[in-house]
C-alpha positions as CSV (number, residue, x, y, z in Angstrom):
1,M,29.1,117.1,21.7
2,T,26.0,114.8,21.8
3,V,23.8,113.3,19.0
4,R,21.4,116.2,19.6
5,S,23.9,119.0,19.2
6,V,24.8,117.4,15.9
7,V,21.1,116.7,14.8
8,D,20.2,120.4,15.7
9,A,23.1,121.6,13.4
10,L,22.2,119.3,10.7
11,D,18.6,120.1,10.9
12,A,19.3,123.9,10.8
13,R,21.7,123.3,7.7
14,F,19.4,120.9,5.8
15,P,15.8,121.8,7.2
16,R,13.3,119.2,7.2
17,N,10.5,121.2,5.6
18,W,12.6,121.4,2.6
19,A,12.5,117.8,1.9
20,E,9.8,116.6,-0.6
21,S,6.3,115.3,1.2
22,W,7.3,111.9,0.2
23,D,10.8,112.1,1.9
24,R,11.9,110.7,5.3
25,V,14.7,112.6,6.8
26,G,16.3,113.8,9.9
27,L,17.1,111.3,12.9
28,V,16.3,107.7,12.3
29,L,17.8,106.0,15.7
30,G,19.9,107.0,18.3
31,E,19.9,108.4,21.9
32,F,19.8,112.0,22.1
33,E,22.4,112.6,24.9
34,H,24.7,110.0,23.7
35,P,28.3,111.3,23.2
36,V,29.5,111.6,19.6
37,N,33.1,111.6,18.8
38,R,33.7,110.1,15.4
39,V,31.1,110.4,12.6
40,L,30.9,108.3,9.3
41,C,29.0,109.8,6.2
42,V,27.6,107.6,3.7
43,V,25.4,107.7,0.7
44,D,23.6,104.3,1.9
45,C,22.7,102.9,5.0
46,V,23.6,99.1,4.2
47,P,25.3,96.2,5.7
48,E,28.8,97.2,4.0
49,T,28.4,100.6,5.8
50,V,27.3,99.4,8.6
51,D,30.0,97.1,9.3
52,Q,32.3,100.1,8.3
53,A,30.8,102.2,11.1
54,L,31.1,99.7,13.5
55,D,35.2,98.8,12.5
56,V,35.8,102.5,12.9
57,G,34.3,103.2,15.9
58,A,31.7,105.6,14.6
59,D,28.9,107.1,17.1
60,L,26.8,108.4,14.1
61,I,26.2,107.7,10.8
62,V,25.2,110.7,8.3
63,A,23.5,108.9,5.6
64,H,22.0,110.5,2.2
65,H,19.6,107.9,1.4
66,P,16.6,107.1,3.8
67,L,16.7,103.6,5.3
68,F,12.8,103.9,5.8
69,L,11.5,105.8,2.7
70,K,8.5,103.4,2.8
71,A,6.5,102.1,5.3
72,V,7.4,98.7,7.0
73,S,5.3,96.7,9.6
74,S,8.3,95.0,11.3
75,I,12.1,95.9,12.3
76,A,12.4,92.1,13.2
77,P,16.0,91.2,13.3
78,D,15.6,88.7,10.4
79,T,14.5,91.5,8.1
80,F,16.9,93.1,5.9
81,K,16.1,96.8,7.6
82,G,15.4,95.3,11.0
83,A,18.9,93.7,11.1
84,L,20.7,96.9,10.7
85,V,18.3,98.9,13.1
86,H,19.4,96.1,15.7
87,R,23.0,96.0,14.9
88,L,23.0,99.8,15.0
89,I,21.2,99.9,18.5
90,R,23.5,97.2,20.0
91,A,26.6,99.1,19.1
92,G,25.2,102.4,20.4
93,V,25.4,104.1,16.8
94,A,22.9,106.9,15.8
95,L,21.5,107.2,12.1
96,Y,20.8,110.5,10.5
97,T,19.5,111.1,7.0
98,A,19.6,114.4,4.8
99,H,18.0,113.2,1.5
100,T,15.9,115.8,-0.6
101,N,16.6,118.6,1.6
102,A,20.0,118.2,0.9
103,D,19.7,118.0,-2.7
104,V,17.7,121.5,-2.8
105,A,20.3,122.9,-0.6
106,N,22.8,125.8,-1.5
107,P,25.3,124.3,-1.3
108,G,24.1,121.0,-1.9
109,V,24.3,117.4,-3.4
110,S,24.5,118.9,-7.1
111,D,26.9,121.7,-5.9
112,A,29.3,119.0,-5.1
113,L,28.9,117.0,-8.5
114,A,29.3,120.4,-10.5
115,A,32.5,121.2,-8.6
116,R,33.9,117.8,-9.7
117,L,33.5,118.9,-13.1
118,G,35.0,122.5,-12.5
119,L,31.7,124.3,-13.4
120,T,31.4,127.9,-12.7
121,G,28.5,130.5,-12.4
122,L,25.9,127.8,-11.1
123,R,22.3,128.1,-11.0
124,P,19.6,125.9,-10.0
125,L,18.2,123.6,-12.7
126,A,15.0,123.5,-11.1
127,P,14.5,126.4,-8.7
128,A,13.1,125.5,-5.2
129,E,9.4,126.2,-4.5
130,G,7.6,126.3,-1.0
131,A,9.6,126.4,2.2
132,A,13.2,126.2,0.4
133,A,12.4,128.5,-2.2
134,G,14.9,131.5,-2.7
135,E,18.9,132.1,-2.2
136,G,19.8,129.9,-5.0
137,R,18.2,126.9,-3.8
138,G,16.9,124.0,-6.0
139,L,17.5,120.8,-7.4
140,G,20.0,120.2,-9.9
141,R,22.6,122.8,-11.1
142,V,23.4,124.5,-14.5
143,G,27.0,126.0,-15.2
144,E,29.9,126.7,-17.7
145,L,32.9,124.3,-18.4
146,P,36.3,126.2,-18.1
147,E,36.7,125.3,-21.9
148,P,34.6,123.9,-24.4
149,L,34.9,120.3,-24.8
150,T,33.4,117.5,-27.1
151,L,30.9,115.1,-25.7
152,A,33.4,112.4,-25.9
153,A,36.1,114.5,-23.8
154,L,33.5,115.5,-21.2
155,T,32.7,111.7,-20.8
156,R,36.2,111.2,-20.3
157,L,36.3,113.9,-18.0
158,A,33.5,112.9,-15.9
159,A,34.8,109.1,-15.7
160,E,38.2,110.9,-14.3
161,R,36.6,113.1,-12.0
162,L,33.8,110.9,-10.5
163,P,34.1,107.9,-8.1
164,A,35.0,105.0,-9.9
165,T,32.3,102.3,-10.6
166,A,31.8,99.3,-12.5
167,A,29.2,101.0,-14.7
168,G,31.6,103.8,-15.7
169,V,30.0,106.9,-17.4
170,R,27.9,106.4,-21.0
171,A,26.6,109.1,-23.0
172,A,24.2,109.8,-25.5
173,G,24.4,112.3,-28.6
174,D,27.1,112.9,-31.2
175,P,30.6,112.4,-29.6
176,E,31.8,115.6,-31.4
177,R,29.2,117.9,-30.1
178,I,30.7,121.0,-28.6
179,V,29.6,121.5,-25.0
180,R,29.9,124.6,-23.1
181,T,27.1,124.4,-20.5
182,V,26.4,121.3,-18.4
183,A,23.3,120.9,-16.3
184,V,23.7,118.3,-13.4
185,C,21.6,116.4,-10.8
186,G,22.6,114.2,-8.1
187,G,20.7,111.0,-8.2
188,A,18.0,110.1,-10.7
189,G,17.3,112.8,-13.2
190,D,15.2,111.6,-16.0
191,S,12.1,113.5,-14.5
192,F,14.2,116.7,-15.6
193,L,14.7,116.0,-18.8
194,A,12.3,118.6,-20.4
195,V,13.7,121.1,-17.7
196,A,17.2,120.5,-19.0
197,A,16.1,121.3,-22.6
198,R,14.9,124.6,-21.7
199,S,17.9,125.3,-19.4
200,G,20.1,126.3,-22.3
201,A,22.6,123.4,-21.4
202,D,24.4,121.5,-24.1
203,A,24.6,118.3,-22.1
204,Y,23.0,117.1,-18.9
205,L,24.6,114.5,-16.4
206,C,22.5,112.7,-13.9
207,A,21.8,109.0,-12.9
208,D,19.4,106.4,-13.7
209,L,18.6,107.3,-17.2
210,R,16.2,105.0,-19.1
211,H,16.1,103.7,-22.9
212,H,12.7,105.3,-24.1
213,P,13.0,108.7,-22.2
214,V,16.5,109.3,-23.7
215,S,15.6,108.0,-26.9
216,E,12.5,110.6,-27.3
217,H,14.5,113.4,-25.7
218,L,17.2,113.2,-28.2
219,A,14.8,113.1,-31.1
220,A,13.0,116.1,-30.0
221,G,16.8,117.9,-30.1
222,G,17.4,118.1,-26.5
223,P,21.0,118.4,-25.2
224,A,23.3,115.6,-24.9
225,L,23.2,113.3,-22.0
226,L,25.7,111.7,-19.7
227,D,24.5,108.6,-17.6
228,V,26.6,107.8,-14.4
229,A,26.1,105.4,-11.3
230,H,23.7,106.6,-8.7
231,W,26.0,106.3,-6.0
232,A,28.9,108.2,-8.0
233,S,26.9,111.0,-8.5
234,E,26.0,111.7,-4.7
235,R,29.3,110.4,-3.4
236,P,31.0,114.0,-3.6
237,W,28.6,115.6,-1.3
238,L,30.1,113.5,1.6
239,D,32.9,115.4,1.4
240,D,31.3,118.9,1.7
241,V,29.4,117.7,4.6
242,A,32.4,116.1,6.5
243,A,34.3,119.3,6.1
244,W,31.3,121.3,7.4
245,L,31.1,118.8,10.3
246,R,34.8,119.1,11.1
247,D,34.7,122.8,11.3
248,A,31.6,123.3,13.3
249,F,32.2,120.7,15.9
250,G,36.0,119.9,15.7
251,V,34.8,116.2,15.8
252,E,36.7,113.2,13.6
253,V,34.5,112.5,10.5
254,L,35.3,109.9,7.9
255,V,33.7,109.7,4.6
256,S,32.9,106.2,3.5
257,D,34.2,105.3,-0.2
258,V,32.6,101.9,0.2
259,D,31.0,101.6,-3.6
260,T,27.4,100.7,-2.6
261,D,26.2,100.9,-6.6
262,P,24.4,97.7,-7.2
263,W,25.9,97.3,-10.4
264,T,29.3,95.5,-10.1
265,V,30.4,94.1,-13.4
266,H,30.7,95.8,-16.8
267,A,31.8,94.2,-19.9
268,N,32.4,94.9,-23.8
269,R,33.2,92.4,-26.3
270,D,37.0,93.0,-27.2
271,D,36.1,93.3,-31.2
272,L,33.3,95.8,-30.7
273,E,33.6,99.0,-32.6
274,I,31.5,101.6,-31.3
275,R,30.1,104.3,-33.7
276,P,27.5,106.8,-33.1
């Protein structure tokens, strides 16, 4: 198996023309004819996951987040991204990215997130348009819980089922609100607050929610909100990609559990009593 054969398979499963116009997906670096015996799946290509790739002897990194989302004028080794590029090239490790084309896929990033909560009867939160339209593709998912839960219980369930981070899981809304239908979106999701409100969901789980949009959303009667760490919301997808690569190629595929969420400390006052 070569870098080219894996890239071709990934491109077929997550076509590049499904990605948003601003996105940068596909092969970032690597020799097409280089053999691939071991793959490492990561959310972020950062120094810690590059260290891991080199430590485990990976020939290819499959990452969710692009290393080069914005243009750069240099990949000199004294720059953050340049240093990573030089390390990977010297070690003969290829790098591939599937980002918004994996978000919109069916199954994709949000399917893996929904599965962690046990949601069934999934449908897209925002159905795909353009090249990705049809066959259940789209951003986010809406599904039903196996049994109704209060918002407080759903928050505890999310904290138990999703990868642990210092940030944990926080929720906005009445803790006793009964939740049956849940919308989820892997990654930043506040641009879909209005869509979630129209979806019929009782609660919406995503990452990177901000104060004012959340406040206005709740004041307008929108569904309860659960905010999780960005990394934690997308980490479940790596298991799905890894399982598919193993089945497709019979290759060794490892999944990185290196927590690349930038928030590393969380604290509450010991005497703090939290009320809605």
